[in-house]
N, C-alpha and C positions, 0 to 999 in steps of 0.2 A: 504494500500500500504506500503510495507516494505521500510524503509528509511536507506540509507547507512550511516554508522558512520565514514567512512574514505574515503578520495578521493585519487587521484593519487599522489604519491611521485615523484615529478619532478626530484629529485636527482638520482633516479634509472633508468631514461630513457636515451636513446640515444639522441644526439643533434637534429637529424631530428624529433624524436617523440616529444621532448620538444618544438621545433619550431612549430610543427603542433598544439599542444595544445594552444600555445600563439596566433597562427593565428586564431584558432577557437574562442578564447576568444575575440579577437579584432573584429571579424565579427559578433558574436551572443551574446556577453556578457561573463562576467567572470564565466564560468560554472565550473571551477575547483578552486574556492576560498577555503581557509581553511574551514573546516566543522563548526568550532565555529563561524566564521564570518557569515556564512549562518544562523546558529541558532539564532544569535543575530538579524539579519535582519528580520527573520521570527517572532521573538518575538516582535520586534518593529512594524511590520505590524499588528500583533494581537492587540497590544496596541492601534494602530491608529484606528482599526476597533471598538474596545470597546469604545474609546473616541467618535467616530462618532455616535455610537449607543446612547450614553448619550446625545449628542447634538441635534440629530434629531430622529424622530420616524421612525424606519425601520420596514416595514411590514414583516410578516412571509414569504410572497412570495419573497421579496427582500433578506431576510436572506438565503432562500433556494438557490436562484440564486447565491448569493455570495459564499456560500459553494460549489456549483457545480463548479463555476469558479475556485476556489482555488484547488479543487481536480483535475480538468481537466488539469490545468496548471502545477500542481505538477507532474502528470503522463507524460506530454509532456517533462518536464525538465528531469525527470528520463530517458526517452527514449533517449533524446539527449546525456546525459552523458554516458549511456550504450553503445551507438553506437560509441561515440568517444573513450571510453575505449577499446572496442573490436577492434578498428582499429589499435591501437598502435603496437601489435605484428607483423602486416603485413607491417609496415613502414620499408623500407630498409635503410641501412647505407648511401646509395647514394641518398636518397630522397631529393627533394628540395621544401618542403611545403611552403617556403617563396614566391615561385612564383605562388602559387595558388591564384586566384582572390578572393577577399572578397565577391564579388557578387555571385560567384559560391558556396562558403561555406554557405552564407546566404540562397541561393536557396536550397542547399542540405538539410540543417536542417529544412527549412520550409516544405519540402516534407517528410522528414524522422521522424519528431517529433511525428507523429501519430503511428509509428511502435512499437508495444510492444512485438510481437512474437520473441522469441530468435533466431530462424533460420533466419528470415527475417532481424533482426538487424545485424546478422553476415554478410549477403549478402551486406547490406548497408555499413557496416564497411569496407568490402573489397573494395568497390567502393571508399570510402573516402581515404583509404590507397593507392589505385591505382592512384588516382589523385595526392596525395602527392608525390608518387614515380616518377610519370611522369605527370606533369601538362598539361592539355589539353587532357587527355585520355578519359574523359567522358563528353559528351555534355549535354546541357540542355535538349535536346530531349530525351536522354537516361534516365536522372533522372526523367523526366515526365512519361516515359513509365514504369520505375521501380515502381514509386509511384502508378501506376494504377494496378499493378500486385498483386494478392493475393498469399497466400502460395501454393495453388494448382498449380497456373501458374508457380511459381518458381520451384516446385518439378518436374513438367512435363518438363520444359526447361532443368533442370539439367539432367534428363534421356536422353533427346534428344541430349545433348552435348556429350554423350558417343559415338555418331556416327560421330563425327567430326574428320577429318584428316587435316594435314597441307600440303596443295598443293599450295605452294606459298603464301597462305593465309588460314584462317580457312574455311574449306569446309565440310559441312555435306554430307555424302554419303547415301542418302535414295534411294536405287535402286528399292525396291519393298515394299511398305508400308504394304502389306498384308502378308509378309513373317514372319515366327515365330521369327526370330532373332530380329525383330523390335516389333512385337506384344507383346512379353514377357515383354517389358518395357513400354507398353501402348502407343507406337508410332503407331498410326493408321491413316486412312484417316481423321477421325473426329478430332483427336487431332492435326494433322498437319494443318488442316483448322483453328483450334482455335489459334495455334501459329502464323499463318499468320494474323488472324483477329486482334490480339493484337500488331502486328508490330515487332515481333522477327524474323520471317522468311518470305521468299517468297515461296509459294508452288504452283507448276504447275504439276498436276497429269497426264497431257496429253503429252505436248511437252518435259518437263524436261529442264535441263540446261547443258551447256558445258563450259569448261574452255579452253581458247586459249593461247598458248605459242608462242612467237616469237622465231625463230631459228637464231642464229648468222650466218652471211654471210660465215664465214670460215668453218662452218659445211657442209659437202657435202654428208653425208650418207643418205640412204633412211629411216632409223629409228634413233630416237634420245632418249638418256637416260636422265631421270630426277630423282631427289631424292625427295620423299615425306615421310611424317612421321606420325605415329600414337602414340600419347603420348610419344614422344621422341624416338620411335623405327623407324629407317630409312628403307625405302624400295626403291629399284631401279625399276622404271617403264619405259618400252620401248614403245615409241609411233611412229606410222607411220607418216611421214611428208607429208605435202601438200604445195608445194611451199616453202615460207619462214616462214611457221608456222605449228603447229601441234595442235591437239585438243583432249580433253578427256571428255567423257560424265560423269557428276558427279551426275546424278540422278534427283530427283524431287523437291529438296528444296535447297535454298541458304539462308545465313544469311543476314539480314539487317544490316546497320551500328550499330544501338543500339544492335542488336543481337550479333554482333562480340564483341562489348565492354563488354557485360554482360556474354558472353560465357567464357571469361577469368577468371571470378570470380564465375562461377556457381557452382563449387565444384563437377563436374562430375568425374567419374572414368572410366578407360578403360575396354573394354569388349573383352576378347580374342576370344570368339565364333564369335563375329562380325568381328574381324580382320581376322579370318580364312575364314569367309564367303566372305569377299572382295578378299582375295587371290585366292580363288576358282573361283569367278565370273570374275575376271580380268585376268585369264590365257589367255583368248581370248576375244577380239581382241588385248588386250595389253599383255605385259609380265611383271609380278610384282614379285620381288624377295626380301625377307628380307635381310638386310645388318647386319653386325656384330657389328658396332659401333653405339652408341647412339648420337642423335643430339638434339639441343635445339629447342623446338617448338616455 
């Protein structure tokens, strides 16, 4: 296992990033001590082991167990430090990491210390930064779900998130799971069932889902305009009203609460072919028209 010879220079970091490191150190130990201090501590530990070997007879089996323990713990420590380091560029100037609960940080690193894959570490790092930016953004349930995901799950969910629009909230538009616009990304009946089984989405291939909007009392028209967005690109959709509300069919899947939280950091990219597909499909019974200005998702 390669060993880092330099740790983070706190003087080069923003105040929120520095506060996050201090918060992590308080919760799970001083993981960013100067390198030489760590080397001295490791040398002292080696000396203690040697002394113990001289005082008591350690069997070959015990020696192998001790070696395995040190290797495993060293890998876990490296994972912790890598994730913390990767999180720092995503920490905003307005972040308030001092408000993140120590128990949350301890639970976060208890789950993430086994993650050695680079891409999965980046996903965990974005979650850590997201919590620092806005404490309370990621629940314990979401961390537990993320810990149960393998790299294949994460890659599938990343592709799935390319089909998400902002319609008052994050809404996936899976209108026909057997259409080529979905199948090209591996979004099929089976993969949707899998995402449902691991708790990221609710999938209903029969009835599907709809989203209801309340209409303000002062609006008296038979049709009502709403603004929805796809990766910051706004679109005006015109919906027929029914009494004091209106409804839009959003397809066969919705995000769970952990799914919503993880979709924000999934790293998905927009698909213009899919956007054109929605524009075509929603000509009727709705009217959907792209707008010229961009909005924040």
